[in-house]
Legacy VTK file of the C-alpha trace (Angstrom):
# vtk DataFile Version 3.0
C-alpha trace
ASCII
DATASET POLYDATA
POINTS 115 float
-51.320 -55.543 -23.889
-52.221 -53.346 -20.959
-50.403 -50.189 -19.990
-50.601 -48.879 -16.429
-49.543 -45.426 -15.287
-49.478 -44.635 -11.570
-49.494 -41.278 -9.877
-50.099 -39.740 -6.489
-47.183 -40.927 -4.392
-45.207 -38.614 -2.163
-44.100 -37.887 1.357
-46.431 -37.409 4.291
-46.280 -37.436 8.063
-47.734 -40.265 10.085
-51.486 -39.941 10.344
-51.745 -38.244 6.984
-53.428 -39.326 3.768
-52.510 -39.917 0.149
-54.454 -41.090 -2.876
-52.801 -43.164 -5.554
-54.204 -43.397 -9.077
-53.610 -45.999 -11.755
-54.778 -45.269 -15.284
-55.127 -48.295 -17.547
-54.941 -48.313 -21.331
-54.924 -50.991 -24.009
-56.844 -54.263 -23.793
-58.659 -53.240 -20.633
-61.872 -55.122 -21.406
-60.091 -58.398 -20.665
-58.872 -57.369 -17.218
-60.305 -59.574 -14.467
-58.932 -57.704 -11.483
-56.752 -54.764 -10.597
-54.792 -54.235 -7.470
-52.130 -52.412 -5.569
-48.967 -54.027 -4.280
-46.081 -52.566 -2.363
-42.450 -53.356 -1.781
-40.393 -51.929 1.040
-36.568 -52.006 0.998
-35.289 -55.490 1.774
-38.761 -57.007 1.749
-40.816 -58.998 -0.700
-43.558 -57.399 -2.721
-46.900 -57.818 -0.969
-50.460 -57.364 -2.064
-52.216 -54.411 -0.483
-55.673 -54.417 -2.078
-57.485 -55.753 -5.107
-60.785 -55.068 -6.827
-62.321 -57.558 -9.205
-64.297 -56.910 -12.354
-67.414 -57.569 -10.320
-66.434 -55.001 -7.724
-65.352 -57.347 -4.962
-62.545 -55.951 -2.869
-59.959 -57.573 -0.661
-57.386 -56.005 1.630
-54.250 -57.021 3.448
-54.863 -57.223 7.186
-52.291 -54.502 7.770
-54.322 -51.908 5.852
-57.917 -52.897 6.610
-59.913 -49.952 7.855
-57.300 -47.458 6.632
-57.039 -48.011 2.877
-59.822 -48.102 0.304
-59.545 -49.333 -3.272
-62.041 -48.043 -5.817
-62.414 -47.584 -9.528
-63.860 -45.212 -12.077
-64.849 -47.290 -15.098
-65.448 -44.224 -17.242
-61.847 -43.141 -16.696
-60.358 -46.667 -16.669
-58.713 -45.708 -13.413
-58.252 -47.450 -10.100
-57.572 -45.536 -6.909
-56.077 -46.349 -3.542
-57.128 -43.957 -0.809
-54.695 -44.280 2.073
-55.637 -42.767 5.427
-54.009 -42.881 8.846
-50.684 -43.641 7.226
-47.945 -45.202 9.312
-44.171 -45.249 8.822
-44.429 -48.958 8.054
-46.520 -48.089 4.999
-43.393 -46.633 3.406
-42.733 -48.507 0.167
-42.874 -48.355 -3.592
-46.485 -48.985 -4.580
-47.223 -50.810 -7.818
-50.446 -51.078 -9.757
-51.276 -54.490 -11.194
-53.768 -55.725 -13.782
-54.628 -59.384 -14.077
-55.895 -61.123 -17.185
-56.486 -64.859 -17.505
-53.023 -65.661 -18.834
-51.022 -62.535 -18.136
-50.251 -59.900 -15.553
-49.164 -56.305 -16.019
-47.382 -53.862 -13.738
-47.012 -50.136 -13.522
-43.689 -48.425 -12.979
-44.268 -47.867 -9.273
-44.697 -44.778 -7.157
-42.869 -44.010 -3.925
-44.802 -43.447 -0.707
-42.809 -42.241 2.273
-44.369 -41.800 5.711
-42.317 -40.049 8.372
-42.875 -40.339 12.096
LINES 1 116
115 0 1 2 3 4 5 6 7 8 9 10 11 12 13 14 15 16 17 18 19 20 21 22 23 24 25 26 27 28 29 30 31 32 33 34 35 36 37 38 39 40 41 42 43 44 45 46 47 48 49 50 51 52 53 54 55 56 57 58 59 60 61 62 63 64 65 66 67 68 69 70 71 72 73 74 75 76 77 78 79 80 81 82 83 84 85 86 87 88 89 90 91 92 93 94 95 96 97 98 99 100 101 102 103 104 105 106 107 108 109 110 111 112 113 114
């Protein structure tokens, strides 16, 4: 089992920044990749960014150049630095951990960007 606890959401004006954190606990040695997803009202959940065990990162086109995913192995924590935020970034952001045969989700944290 893997437990994920997110923090760092909030409200910000367009152009502002936020940093999300996701602390992992449990069977973390078997995690292959961690990522951030988001879901806006009335829309499907979409992947925002992922980072693999090897450190490879991948971003959705809509956030490239604005968001950065990183990790602190000593703290078992993954971060999502979000800069130049836009109103369309408003959503509930979820942390995800992938193992070979299972996937785990955090409880979600709300990010609201006002124009």
